VOFIKE-270308 format. One record per residue (C-alpha): residue number from 0; residue in three letters; x, y, z. Coordinates in pm, whole numbers, plus 50000, padded with zeros to 5 digits. Example, Ala and Ser with C-alpha at 12.3 -4.5 7.8 and 13.67 -1.06 7.14 Angstrom:
! residues 2
{0, 'ALA', {51230, 49550, 50780}}
{1, 'SER', {51367, 49894, 50714}}
This chain:
! residues 346
{0, 'MET', {42277, 98689, 23573}}
{1, 'SER', {42670, 98759, 23505}}
{2, 'ALA', {42943, 98437, 23567}}
{3, 'THR', {43099, 98626, 23820}}
{4, 'GLU', {42787, 98658, 24027}}
{5, 'THR', {42807, 98481, 24325}}
{6, 'MET', {42535, 98309, 24555}}
{7, 'LYS', {42567, 98192, 24924}}
{8, 'ALA', {42654, 97811, 24957}}
{9, 'ALA', {42741, 97536, 25267}}
{10, 'VAL', {43001, 97386, 25164}}
{11, 'LEU', {43165, 96994, 25356}}
{12, 'VAL', {43544, 97073, 25314}}
{13, 'ALA', {43586, 96847, 25523}}
{14, 'PRO', {43434, 96570, 25748}}
{15, 'GLY', {43315, 96753, 25966}}
{16, 'LYS', {43336, 97081, 25888}}
{17, 'PHE', {43095, 97341, 25689}}
{18, 'GLU', {43243, 97642, 25534}}
{19, 'VAL', {42914, 97932, 25428}}
{20, 'ARG', {43089, 98140, 25165}}
{21, 'HIS', {42993, 98310, 24882}}
{22, 'VAL', {43109, 98063, 24589}}
{23, 'PRO', {43043, 98138, 24263}}
{24, 'ILE', {42658, 98053, 24120}}
{25, 'PRO', {42599, 97729, 23875}}
{26, 'ALA', {42642, 97767, 23491}}
{27, 'ILE', {42379, 97600, 23327}}
{28, 'GLY', {42391, 97362, 23008}}
{29, 'ARG', {42124, 97468, 22719}}
{30, 'ASP', {41906, 97203, 22919}}
{31, 'ASP', {41932, 97234, 23262}}
{32, 'VAL', {41737, 97484, 23470}}
{33, 'LEU', {41885, 97741, 23769}}
{34, 'VAL', {41647, 97626, 24023}}
{35, 'ARG', {41623, 97933, 24353}}
{36, 'VAL', {41647, 97725, 24678}}
{37, 'MET', {41380, 97789, 24902}}
{38, 'GLN', {41409, 97477, 25155}}
{39, 'VAL', {41635, 97182, 25190}}
{40, 'GLY', {41571, 96872, 25386}}
{41, 'ILE', {41938, 96718, 25596}}
{42, 'CYS', {41921, 96343, 25477}}
{43, 'GLY', {42124, 96088, 25664}}
{44, 'THR', {42353, 96020, 25372}}
{45, 'ASP', {42460, 96450, 25398}}
{46, 'ILE', {42504, 96313, 25843}}
{47, 'HIS', {42739, 96018, 25695}}
{48, 'MET', {42907, 96247, 25432}}
{49, 'PHE', {42935, 96532, 25730}}
{50, 'HIS', {43074, 96230, 25901}}
{51, 'GLY', {43293, 96178, 25654}}
{52, 'ARG', {43205, 95770, 25635}}
{53, 'TYR', {43061, 95828, 25282}}
{54, 'ALA', {43157, 96018, 24936}}
{55, 'ALA', {43439, 96121, 25039}}
{56, 'GLU', {43615, 96109, 24798}}
{57, 'ALA', {43404, 96378, 24667}}
{58, 'LEU', {43459, 96707, 24902}}
{59, 'PRO', {43447, 96982, 24864}}
{60, 'ILE', {43118, 96949, 24795}}
{61, 'ILE', {42804, 97117, 24860}}
{62, 'PRO', {42558, 96868, 24973}}
{63, 'GLY', {42212, 96851, 25025}}
{64, 'HIS', {41892, 96666, 24797}}
{65, 'GLU', {41635, 96696, 24967}}
{66, 'PHE', {41525, 97004, 24829}}
{67, 'CYS', {41248, 97279, 24650}}
{68, 'GLY', {41241, 97551, 24547}}
{69, 'THR', {41117, 97790, 24211}}
{70, 'VAL', {41275, 97914, 23883}}
{71, 'GLU', {41491, 98073, 23788}}
{72, 'LYS', {41615, 98060, 23475}}
{73, 'LEU', {41581, 97802, 23151}}
{74, 'GLY', {41826, 97701, 22955}}
{75, 'GLU', {41843, 97736, 22533}}
{76, 'GLY', {41704, 97457, 22501}}
{77, 'VAL', {41396, 97450, 22714}}
{78, 'SER', {41023, 97535, 22726}}
{79, 'ASN', {40844, 97361, 22886}}
{80, 'LEU', {40907, 97547, 23240}}
{81, 'LYS', {40837, 97857, 23324}}
{82, 'VAL', {41068, 98111, 23529}}
{83, 'GLY', {40850, 98157, 23802}}
{84, 'THR', {40676, 97772, 23899}}
{85, 'ARG', {40792, 97605, 24259}}
{86, 'VAL', {41001, 97277, 24146}}
{87, 'VAL', {41117, 96987, 24254}}
{88, 'ALA', {41305, 96729, 24099}}
{89, 'ASP', {41461, 96374, 24040}}
{90, 'ILE', {41791, 96408, 24172}}
{91, 'ASN', {41970, 96119, 23958}}
{92, 'ILE', {42127, 96231, 23649}}
{93, 'GLY', {42223, 95902, 23395}}
{94, 'CYS', {42305, 95939, 23011}}
{95, 'GLY', {41911, 95869, 22965}}
{96, 'THR', {41983, 95612, 22678}}
{97, 'CYS', {42153, 95286, 22839}}
{98, 'TYR', {42003, 94937, 22941}}
{99, 'TRP', {41953, 95060, 23275}}
{100, 'CYS', {41827, 95421, 23228}}
{101, 'ARG', {41617, 95368, 23019}}
{102, 'ARG', {41400, 95087, 23277}}
{103, 'ASN', {41402, 95345, 23508}}
{104, 'GLU', {41685, 95164, 23722}}
{105, 'VAL', {41907, 95500, 23691}}
{106, 'LEU', {42156, 95453, 23961}}
{107, 'ASN', {42321, 95094, 23806}}
{108, 'CYS', {42443, 95397, 23541}}
{109, 'ALA', {42790, 95372, 23402}}
{110, 'GLU', {42755, 95806, 23407}}
{111, 'VAL', {42539, 95853, 23709}}
{112, 'THR', {42682, 96152, 23985}}
{113, 'GLN', {42397, 96311, 24179}}
{114, 'ILE', {42309, 96586, 24290}}
{115, 'GLY', {42414, 96659, 24643}}
{116, 'ILE', {42641, 96363, 24610}}
{117, 'GLY', {42840, 96343, 24348}}
{118, 'ARG', {42794, 96702, 24195}}
{119, 'ASP', {42722, 97010, 24442}}
{120, 'GLY', {42371, 97031, 24546}}
{121, 'ALA', {42093, 97321, 24733}}
{122, 'PHE', {42313, 97401, 25048}}
{123, 'ALA', {42273, 97681, 24809}}
{124, 'GLU', {42090, 97988, 24726}}
{125, 'PHE', {42103, 97852, 24348}}
{126, 'VAL', {42156, 97438, 24198}}
{127, 'ALA', {42184, 97302, 23863}}
{128, 'VAL', {41935, 97099, 23796}}
{129, 'PRO', {41888, 96861, 23410}}
{130, 'ALA', {41497, 97010, 23288}}
{131, 'ARG', {41422, 96681, 23214}}
{132, 'LEU', {41458, 96591, 23634}}
{133, 'VAL', {41244, 96915, 23779}}
{134, 'ILE', {40879, 96841, 23795}}
{135, 'PRO', {40673, 97087, 23864}}
{136, 'ALA', {40516, 97138, 24277}}
{137, 'PRO', {40179, 97313, 24320}}
{138, 'SER', {40275, 97716, 24491}}
{139, 'ASP', {39990, 97682, 24786}}
{140, 'ILE', {40226, 97428, 24944}}
{141, 'ALA', {40484, 97457, 25233}}
{142, 'PRO', {40815, 97429, 25132}}
{143, 'GLU', {40858, 97222, 25409}}
{144, 'THR', {40609, 96994, 25278}}
{145, 'LEU', {40763, 97041, 24888}}
{146, 'ALA', {41175, 96928, 25099}}
{147, 'LEU', {40991, 96606, 25156}}
{148, 'THR', {40900, 96491, 24818}}
{149, 'GLU', {41258, 96293, 24769}}
{150, 'PRO', {41269, 96138, 25075}}
{151, 'VAL', {40865, 95976, 25065}}
{152, 'GLY', {40987, 95937, 24682}}
{153, 'CYS', {41250, 95662, 24837}}
{154, 'VAL', {40969, 95476, 25077}}
{155, 'VAL', {40806, 95406, 24774}}
{156, 'ARG', {40982, 95277, 24482}}
{157, 'ALA', {41129, 95084, 24818}}
{158, 'ALA', {40729, 94948, 24855}}
{159, 'LYS', {40708, 94927, 24468}}
{160, 'LYS', {41030, 94710, 24460}}
{161, 'ALA', {40922, 94479, 24771}}
{162, 'GLN', {40562, 94406, 24624}}
{163, 'VAL', {40381, 94488, 24931}}
{164, 'SER', {40006, 94308, 24919}}
{165, 'LEU', {39687, 94431, 25173}}
{166, 'GLY', {39721, 94220, 25463}}
{167, 'ASP', {40129, 94216, 25490}}
{168, 'SER', {40281, 94201, 25745}}
{169, 'VAL', {40558, 94367, 25808}}
{170, 'VAL', {40882, 94459, 26043}}
{171, 'VAL', {41054, 94823, 26032}}
{172, 'LEU', {41413, 94800, 26115}}
{173, 'GLY', {41481, 95157, 26230}}
{174, 'ALA', {41203, 95404, 26363}}
{175, 'GLY', {41390, 95725, 26193}}
{176, 'PRO', {41260, 95962, 25982}}
{177, 'ILE', {41279, 95717, 25669}}
{178, 'GLY', {41166, 95436, 25947}}
{179, 'ASN', {40854, 95642, 25975}}
{180, 'LEU', {40828, 95727, 25647}}
{181, 'HIS', {40843, 95380, 25572}}
{182, 'VAL', {40555, 95300, 25829}}
{183, 'GLN', {40301, 95566, 25655}}
{184, 'MET', {40401, 95395, 25331}}
{185, 'MET', {40315, 95035, 25527}}
{186, 'ARG', {40043, 95226, 25559}}
{187, 'LEU', {39894, 95342, 25226}}
{188, 'ALA', {39955, 94989, 25086}}
{189, 'GLY', {39736, 94827, 25280}}
{190, 'ALA', {39972, 94656, 25548}}
{191, 'ALA', {39936, 94502, 25791}}
{192, 'PRO', {40026, 94405, 26100}}
{193, 'ILE', {40314, 94702, 26149}}
{194, 'VAL', {40526, 94641, 26349}}
{195, 'VAL', {40850, 94878, 26426}}
{196, 'PHE', {41149, 94834, 26644}}
{197, 'ASP', {41406, 95106, 26754}}
{198, 'LEU', {41643, 95181, 27063}}
{199, 'SER', {41458, 95454, 27092}}
{200, 'LYS', {41116, 95492, 27317}}
{201, 'ALA', {41033, 95828, 27204}}
{202, 'ARG', {41048, 95740, 26788}}
{203, 'CYS', {40875, 95382, 26885}}
{204, 'GLU', {40580, 95672, 27003}}
{205, 'ALA', {40649, 95909, 26689}}
{206, 'ALA', {40616, 95530, 26430}}
{207, 'LEU', {40281, 95446, 26667}}
{208, 'ALA', {40078, 95793, 26595}}
{209, 'ALA', {40209, 95743, 26208}}
{210, 'GLY', {40040, 95454, 26195}}
{211, 'ALA', {40253, 95101, 26359}}
{212, 'ASP', {40064, 94847, 26556}}
{213, 'VAL', {40319, 94804, 26743}}
{214, 'ALA', {40674, 94903, 26906}}
{215, 'VAL', {40961, 94727, 27042}}
{216, 'SER', {41197, 94924, 27201}}
{217, 'ASP', {41366, 94636, 27340}}
{218, 'PRO', {41624, 94400, 27170}}
{219, 'ALA', {41542, 94117, 27339}}
{220, 'LYS', {41152, 94142, 27305}}
{221, 'LEU', {41182, 94132, 26982}}
{222, 'LYS', {41191, 93807, 26818}}
{223, 'ASP', {40857, 93778, 27064}}
{224, 'ALA', {40648, 94029, 26949}}
{225, 'VAL', {40651, 93997, 26651}}
{226, 'LEU', {40555, 93574, 26679}}
{227, 'ARG', {40315, 93735, 26833}}
{228, 'ALA', {40162, 93968, 26594}}
{229, 'THR', {40152, 93765, 26320}}
{230, 'ASP', {40042, 93454, 26499}}
{231, 'GLY', {40299, 93300, 26516}}
{232, 'ILE', {40409, 93294, 26122}}
{233, 'GLY', {40667, 93599, 26129}}
{234, 'ALA', {40668, 93878, 25891}}
{235, 'ASP', {40627, 93877, 25488}}
{236, 'LEU', {40855, 94196, 25507}}
{237, 'VAL', {41096, 94281, 25706}}
{238, 'ILE', {41299, 94610, 25582}}
{239, 'GLU', {41644, 94725, 25720}}
{240, 'SER', {41631, 95118, 25738}}
{241, 'VAL', {41955, 95205, 25976}}
{242, 'GLY', {42208, 95005, 25796}}
{243, 'LEU', {42390, 94766, 26045}}
{244, 'VAL', {42456, 94460, 25949}}
{245, 'LYS', {42321, 94367, 26321}}
{246, 'LEU', {42026, 94493, 26195}}
{247, 'TYR', {42028, 94314, 25943}}
{248, 'GLU', {42112, 93985, 26086}}
{249, 'THR', {41789, 94029, 26236}}
{250, 'ALA', {41595, 94077, 26035}}
{251, 'PHE', {41660, 93718, 25844}}
{252, 'ASP', {41540, 93606, 26222}}
{253, 'LEU', {41245, 93772, 26211}}
{254, 'ILE', {41078, 93670, 25838}}
{255, 'ARG', {40826, 93403, 25786}}
{256, 'LYS', {40891, 93102, 25548}}
{257, 'GLY', {40934, 93232, 25167}}
{258, 'GLY', {40942, 93648, 25297}}
{259, 'HIS', {41122, 93898, 25243}}
{260, 'VAL', {41388, 94115, 25370}}
{261, 'ALA', {41388, 94455, 25241}}
{262, 'PHE', {41758, 94612, 25190}}
{263, 'PHE', {41782, 95003, 25263}}
{264, 'GLY', {41986, 95167, 25501}}
{265, 'ILE', {42329, 95170, 25360}}
{266, 'ALA', {42629, 95015, 25536}}
{267, 'GLY', {42940, 95081, 25494}}
{268, 'PRO', {43148, 94988, 25197}}
{269, 'GLN', {43384, 94746, 25379}}
{270, 'ASP', {43052, 94551, 25590}}
{271, 'SER', {42901, 94237, 25433}}
{272, 'LEU', {42630, 93971, 25583}}
{273, 'ALA', {42642, 93614, 25590}}
{274, 'VAL', {42347, 93517, 25431}}
{275, 'PRO', {42141, 93257, 25552}}
{276, 'ILE', {42213, 93037, 25193}}
{277, 'LEU', {41987, 92673, 25348}}
{278, 'GLN', {41743, 92823, 25471}}
{279, 'THR', {41677, 93105, 25203}}
{280, 'VAL', {41703, 92783, 24920}}
{281, 'LEU', {41436, 92584, 25105}}
{282, 'GLN', {41218, 92857, 25289}}
{283, 'GLU', {41228, 93031, 24891}}
{284, 'ASN', {41297, 93386, 25060}}
{285, 'SER', {41426, 93729, 24939}}
{286, 'LEU', {41651, 93991, 24943}}
{287, 'LYS', {41566, 94338, 24758}}
{288, 'GLY', {41748, 94628, 24716}}
{289, 'SER', {41630, 94958, 24682}}
{290, 'VAL', {41769, 95299, 24760}}
{291, 'ALA', {41678, 95583, 24625}}
{292, 'ALA', {41328, 95792, 24440}}
{293, 'MET', {41400, 95781, 24102}}
{294, 'GLY', {41161, 95869, 23779}}
{295, 'GLU', {40800, 95850, 23854}}
{296, 'ASP', {40874, 95781, 24233}}
{297, 'MET', {40928, 96166, 24241}}
{298, 'ARG', {40631, 96246, 24068}}
{299, 'GLN', {40405, 95988, 24250}}
{300, 'ALA', {40619, 96120, 24654}}
{301, 'LEU', {40465, 96474, 24511}}
{302, 'LYS', {40062, 96339, 24420}}
{303, 'LEU', {40058, 96164, 24762}}
{304, 'LEU', {40260, 96490, 24973}}
{305, 'VAL', {40002, 96728, 24749}}
{306, 'ASN', {39666, 96488, 24897}}
{307, 'GLY', {39778, 96485, 25203}}
{308, 'ARG', {39862, 96130, 25191}}
{309, 'PHE', {40143, 96143, 25440}}
{310, 'ASP', {40152, 96328, 25804}}
{311, 'VAL', {40441, 96544, 25748}}
{312, 'SER', {40424, 96745, 26126}}
{313, 'PRO', {40677, 96545, 26253}}
{314, 'PHE', {40937, 96679, 25985}}
{315, 'THR', {40866, 97039, 26004}}
{316, 'GLY', {40956, 97127, 26369}}
{317, 'ALA', {41368, 97218, 26318}}
{318, 'ILE', {41461, 97468, 26065}}
{319, 'TYR', {41791, 97679, 26027}}
{320, 'PRO', {41919, 97959, 25832}}
{321, 'LEU', {42170, 97820, 25606}}
{322, 'ALA', {42435, 98076, 25817}}
{323, 'ASP', {42337, 97790, 26083}}
{324, 'ILE', {42419, 97463, 25914}}
{325, 'GLN', {42774, 97404, 26148}}
{326, 'GLN', {42507, 97459, 26436}}
{327, 'ALA', {42229, 97253, 26290}}
{328, 'PHE', {42409, 96915, 26175}}
{329, 'ASP', {42655, 96918, 26510}}
{330, 'SER', {42307, 96954, 26788}}
{331, 'LEU', {42134, 96665, 26546}}
{332, 'PRO', {42247, 96343, 26817}}
{333, 'ASN', {42104, 96588, 27099}}
{334, 'ARG', {41807, 96635, 26906}}
{335, 'PRO', {41607, 96271, 26881}}
{336, 'SER', {41278, 96381, 26917}}
{337, 'ASP', {41333, 96605, 26520}}
{338, 'LEU', {41271, 96361, 26262}}
{339, 'LYS', {41420, 96628, 26048}}
{340, 'THR', {41579, 96928, 26004}}
{341, 'GLN', {41542, 97149, 25700}}
{342, 'ILE', {41753, 97447, 25619}}
{343, 'ARG', {41560, 97729, 25490}}
{344, 'MET', {41736, 97968, 25222}}
{345, 'SER', {41483, 98205, 25179}}
């Protein structure tokens, strides 16, 4: 494969505007792998980037980080992978040696970048990935399932950070794609009961089908529903999965004394929250942040998906070819029942 060869890629050239272009196939270094992309999911982060609300300084860029594919080419220093192997990948690239990288907190590394966010990603025929971040996947699992590994890894990490115990009561604020996955993860972790809130009745129904015990679409009824489900105590854990200050404020009103709020939804860089300090101290409440799958989170997520622990059927119904990526993004607001939209490369 020569350096002059090109590939088709969707370049986000400005907020709201993709251009499908022929661009050079990315070069790989000694310790890298070139992956031929099969399927890519549209993440909430991609949507924020599309609207200019996140990582705008990186434009123009090829987004896309929820992907699977096959190994196309190996760097000369890579010996643990084979061409043709189906793979997924950890997207978080740190220095690998600092304090944060050693603790699997790569996003805190001073040199961190992310595939599809800080550097070109997978809305393309090929993507370059450090070999140490590539994870072999079974060849008999559908690409649309494997492309869910990264978002499932995110909720795996959130569950570990929140230290969910058997029988913990959990409220998930937001029943979109990641909220639905949080519900499924909480069920696997043994949480009970699980209460979901979303303004969309359709998404509430989907959350109930995914394992939620109670779903609420009326904000005025949410607190009463949580208190009824928890014998008047309040929730052990509230997960904010949308990124709205108002919902984060709501979370503090729903936890029990000694309960926890999981900060997951990405808000704007200027958004801030007035934390009730006295309440937090006296009640021994806590805040737990989590954002992306790193390291073993991805391998655990892949195991869960391969062994059928997640119901992926609500996430695999909306698939667009690369040529129609602009339409896929533009139509998202009109397709609330599609929990996940994916782009198919081949």
